[in-house]
C-alpha positions in Angstrom: 11.0 -32.1 54.5 8.5 -30.0 52.7 8.8 -29.3 49.0 10.2 -25.9 48.1 7.2 -25.3 45.9 5.0 -25.0 49.0 6.9 -21.8 49.8 6.3 -20.2 46.4 3.0 -18.4 46.1 1.0 -15.9 44.1 -1.8 -13.6 45.3 -4.0 -11.6 42.9 -6.8 -9.1 43.3 -8.9 -6.9 41.0 -10.0 -3.4 42.0 -12.6 -1.4 40.2 -11.7 2.3 39.8 -13.3 5.2 38.1 -10.1 6.7 36.7 -8.7 5.7 33.3 -6.3 2.9 33.1 -3.7 5.2 31.5 -3.9 7.7 34.4 -3.6 5.0 37.0 -0.6 3.5 35.1 0.9 6.9 34.7 0.8 7.4 38.5 3.1 4.4 39.1 5.4 5.0 36.1 5.8 8.8 35.8 4.7 10.0 39.2 5.1 7.4 41.9 6.4 10.2 44.2 2.8 11.5 44.1 1.5 8.1 45.5 2.3 9.4 49.0 0.1 12.5 48.4 -2.8 10.2 47.2 -2.6 7.7 50.0 -0.6 9.3 52.9 -1.8 6.8 55.5 -0.3 3.9 53.5 2.7 5.5 51.7 4.8 8.1 53.4 7.3 8.7 50.6 8.6 7.4 47.3 12.1 8.3 46.2 14.0 7.6 43.0 17.3 6.0 44.1 18.7 5.3 40.6 17.7 5.7 37.0 14.5 7.5 35.8 10.9 7.3 36.8 9.1 4.6 34.9 12.2 3.1 33.2 13.2 -0.5 33.4 16.2 -1.0 35.7 15.4 2.1 37.8 15.5 1.7 41.6 12.7 3.2 43.7 12.5 3.3 47.5 9.0 3.1 49.1 8.3 4.1 52.7 5.0 2.6 53.6 2.9 1.4 56.6 1.9 -2.3 56.7 0.0 -3.7 59.6 0.6 -0.5 61.5 4.4 -0.8 61.1 6.6 1.6 59.1 8.5 -0.3 56.5 10.8 0.3 53.6 11.1 -1.5 50.2 13.8 -0.9 47.6 12.4 -2.1 44.3 13.8 -2.4 40.8 11.5 -1.8 37.8 11.6 -5.1 35.8 9.0 -4.4 33.2 7.0 -1.5 31.8 4.5 -2.1 29.1 2.6 1.2 28.4 0.4 -0.4 25.7 -0.9 -2.8 28.5 -0.7 -0.2 31.3 1.5 -2.7 33.1 4.5 -2.3 35.5 6.4 -5.0 37.4 8.7 -4.2 40.3 10.9 -6.6 42.2 12.0 -6.1 45.8 15.8 -6.1 46.0 16.2 -4.8 49.6 14.0 -4.0 52.5 11.5 -5.3 55.0 9.6 -7.7 52.6 12.9 -9.6 52.2 13.0 -10.4 55.9 10.2 -12.9 55.4 10.4 -13.6 51.7 13.4 -14.9 49.5 11.8 -13.1 46.6 8.9 -10.7 46.2 7.5 -8.9 43.1 4.5 -6.8 42.3 2.8 -6.6 39.0 0.2 -3.8 38.5 -1.9 -3.7 35.4 -4.8 -1.3 34.7 -7.3 -2.3 32.0 -10.1 -0.1 30.7 -13.6 -1.6 31.5 -15.3 -3.1 28.4 -18.5 -1.2 29.2 -18.7 2.5 30.2 -15.9 4.4 31.9 -13.3 3.4 34.5 -10.9 0.6 34.8 -9.9 -2.6 36.5 -6.6 -2.6 38.4 -5.1 -6.1 38.6 -2.5 -6.6 41.4 -0.3 -9.7 41.4 2.1 -10.5 44.1 4.6 -13.3 43.4 6.7 -14.4 46.3 8.8 -17.2 47.9 8.6 -17.4 51.7 11.7 -18.1 53.7 9.9 -20.7 55.8 6.5 -22.4 56.2 5.9 -20.3 59.4 5.7 -17.1 57.3 2.1 -16.0 56.4 1.0 -15.5 52.8 1.0 -11.7 52.2 -2.8 -11.3 52.2 -2.5 -8.1 54.3 0.0 -6.7 51.9 -2.4 -7.4 49.0 -5.1 -5.6 51.0 -2.8 -2.6 51.4 -2.4 -2.6 47.6 -6.2 -2.7 47.2 -6.7 0.2 49.7 -4.0 2.2 48.0 -5.7 1.7 44.6 -8.9 3.2 45.9 -7.2 6.2 47.4 -5.2 6.8 44.3 -8.4 6.6 42.3 -10.0 9.3 44.5 -6.9 11.4 44.1 -6.9 11.1 40.3 -10.6 12.0 40.1 -10.1 15.0 42.4 -7.3 16.2 40.1 -9.8 16.2 37.2 -12.3 18.5 39.0 
């Protein structure tokens, strides 16, 4: 029998953006319902189910498209660290939990040391329900694509 640890994984990616770390973080904490405006091909809607936008313990429902399939994820905000431009959300219901026992996203935006812009760091922590389930590389790519479109949206707002 395989060790349970082989089912546990972590995927990470960095995305360079032109917008400020604060504005990117603000999009996921104070205005996640605008994410669907910024990246309509990836996210169709974001609804506050319980609590307040950007507050720990709040429940958010994401309607998104992954690998060409409409999916839903009900996430609880587990951490918000404004001074680090960090938010962590854990899936508590939805399509991701059909293949994973647990799934969480950490999004942190950090100002670039030189010049303007930021680096958005995505971290996906998960535990697969079986060895047959693929690692969520395509989901990580979706996060990268979303970041670029959100960046374009934030820059367009400034004009």
